[in-house]
C-alpha positions in Angstrom: -154.3 8.4 -24.8 -155.8 11.8 -24.2 -155.1 13.2 -27.2 -156.8 10.5 -29.1 -159.9 11.0 -27.3 -160.1 14.6 -28.1 -159.4 13.9 -31.6 -162.2 11.1 -31.7 -164.4 13.4 -29.8 -164.0 16.3 -32.3 -164.5 14.2 -35.3 -167.8 12.6 -33.7 -168.9 16.3 -33.4 -168.2 17.2 -36.9 -170.0 14.3 -38.2 -173.3 15.3 -36.0 -173.0 18.9 -37.3 -173.0 17.6 -40.9 -175.9 15.3 -40.3 -178.2 18.2 -39.0 -177.0 20.3 -41.9 -177.7 17.6 -44.5 -181.1 16.7 -42.8 -182.2 20.5 -43.0 -181.2 21.2 -46.5 -183.0 18.3 -47.9 -185.8 18.3 -45.9 -187.4 22.2 -45.3 -188.7 22.8 -41.7 -192.2 23.7 -43.1 -192.5 21.3 -45.8 -195.8 20.1 -47.5 -198.7 20.4 -45.0 -200.8 17.2 -44.9 -204.1 17.8 -46.6 -205.6 14.0 -46.2 -209.3 13.6 -46.2 -210.2 17.0 -47.7 -212.4 17.5 -51.0 -209.9 19.0 -53.3 -212.4 21.1 -55.1 -215.2 22.4 -53.0 -216.7 24.9 -55.4 -216.6 24.3 -59.4 -214.3 26.7 -60.9 -212.8 28.0 -57.7 -209.6 26.8 -56.4 -209.9 26.2 -52.6 -207.6 28.0 -50.2 -207.3 25.3 -46.9 -207.2 27.0 -43.8 -206.0 25.3 -40.6 -206.4 26.9 -37.3 -204.6 25.3 -34.3 -206.2 26.0 -31.2 -207.7 25.1 -27.7 -210.5 26.1 -25.8 -208.0 27.3 -23.1 -206.8 29.8 -25.1 -207.7 33.4 -24.3 -211.3 34.2 -25.4 -209.8 37.2 -27.1 -207.6 35.5 -29.1 -210.2 32.9 -30.4 -212.3 35.7 -31.7 -210.9 34.7 -35.1 -213.4 31.8 -34.7 -216.0 33.9 -35.8 -214.7 35.2 -38.8 -213.6 31.5 -39.8 -217.3 30.4 -39.3 -218.5 32.9 -41.9 -215.9 32.7 -44.8 -217.2 31.9 -48.3 -217.3 28.4 -49.7 -214.0 28.6 -51.2 -212.1 28.8 -47.8 -212.1 25.1 -46.5 -211.5 25.6 -42.8 -210.3 22.8 -40.4 -209.6 23.2 -36.6 -206.8 21.3 -35.0 -207.1 20.8 -31.5 -205.5 18.6 -28.8 -207.0 14.9 -28.8 -208.5 14.9 -25.6 -210.4 18.0 -26.1 -212.1 16.5 -29.2 -213.3 13.7 -26.9 -215.6 16.3 -25.5 -216.5 17.6 -28.9 -219.9 19.3 -28.0 -218.2 21.0 -25.1 -215.5 22.1 -27.2 -217.8 23.7 -29.8 -220.2 25.4 -27.0 -217.0 27.0 -25.3 -215.5 28.1 -28.6 -218.2 28.6 -31.2 -216.6 26.8 -33.9 -218.7 25.3 -36.6 -216.1 24.1 -39.1 -214.5 20.7 -39.0 -212.5 20.0 -36.0 -209.8 17.2 -36.0 -207.4 15.9 -33.3 -203.5 16.9 -33.2 -202.0 14.2 -35.0 -198.3 13.1 -35.4 -198.4 14.3 -38.7 -199.1 17.9 -37.5 -196.2 17.7 -35.2 -193.7 19.5 -37.5 -196.1 22.2 -37.9 -196.7 22.9 -34.2 -196.8 26.7 -34.0 -194.7 28.4 -30.9 -197.8 30.6 -30.4 -201.1 29.1 -30.5 -204.1 29.8 -31.8 -202.3 30.1 -35.0 -204.0 30.1 -38.7 -202.0 28.6 -41.3 -202.8 29.3 -45.2 -202.3 26.2 -47.4 -202.7 25.5 -51.2 -204.4 22.4 -52.6 -200.8 20.8 -52.8 -199.5 21.4 -49.5 -197.4 24.8 -49.7 -197.9 26.8 -46.8 -198.8 30.4 -48.2 -199.2 32.1 -44.7 -198.9 31.8 -41.0 -201.1 34.0 -38.9 -200.9 34.3 -35.0 -204.3 34.5 -33.1 -204.2 38.1 -31.6 -206.6 40.3 -29.8 -208.4 42.5 -32.5 -207.4 40.2 -35.3 -211.5 39.7 -35.9 -211.3 43.4 -37.4 -208.8 42.6 -40.1 -208.9 38.9 -40.7 -211.9 38.6 -43.1 -210.4 41.2 -45.4 -207.4 39.7 -45.4 -208.3 36.4 -46.3 -210.4 37.8 -49.2 -207.6 40.1 -50.5 -205.1 37.3 -50.3 -207.5 34.6 -51.9 -208.0 37.3 -54.9 -204.1 38.0 -55.2 -203.1 34.4 -54.8 -205.5 32.9 -57.5 -202.6 31.7 -59.9 -200.8 30.0 -57.2 -203.8 28.3 -55.7 -205.1 27.2 -59.5 -201.7 26.1 -60.7 -199.5 25.9 -57.8 -196.0 26.9 -57.7 
């Protein structure tokens, strides 16, 4: 009786382990980022690089310095801030606290899979939803972020234009 219970338990464990393995192999952890409600081409002839900045007004002010850089990027960068829904209810207060001048959207279920372990975090995404880079917001990021984004954009024009 106990022997049959142990064998049954082991079979169930094996099935569960194989189901997790199957799911992970058929759906990558960071698959296609949802780019709904975005203009596909904001500048004729220049493919956009979509930047999604996960942040909250409660994050350390030094870590949110990247917002200043994101506000001043050229038009080929389409910046969207993803914030907790409760904070977006007081959008004017959020904007005055952080200085964000780009589009803000609430954190939705389709973003849950992409929730960064460390926030604030910046995702660089191509027009077809491929995640090209993930940068955590750290103190001092303001010094190099603009140069990094411009350099990354120029080096990845082929991917941004034609996809992978």
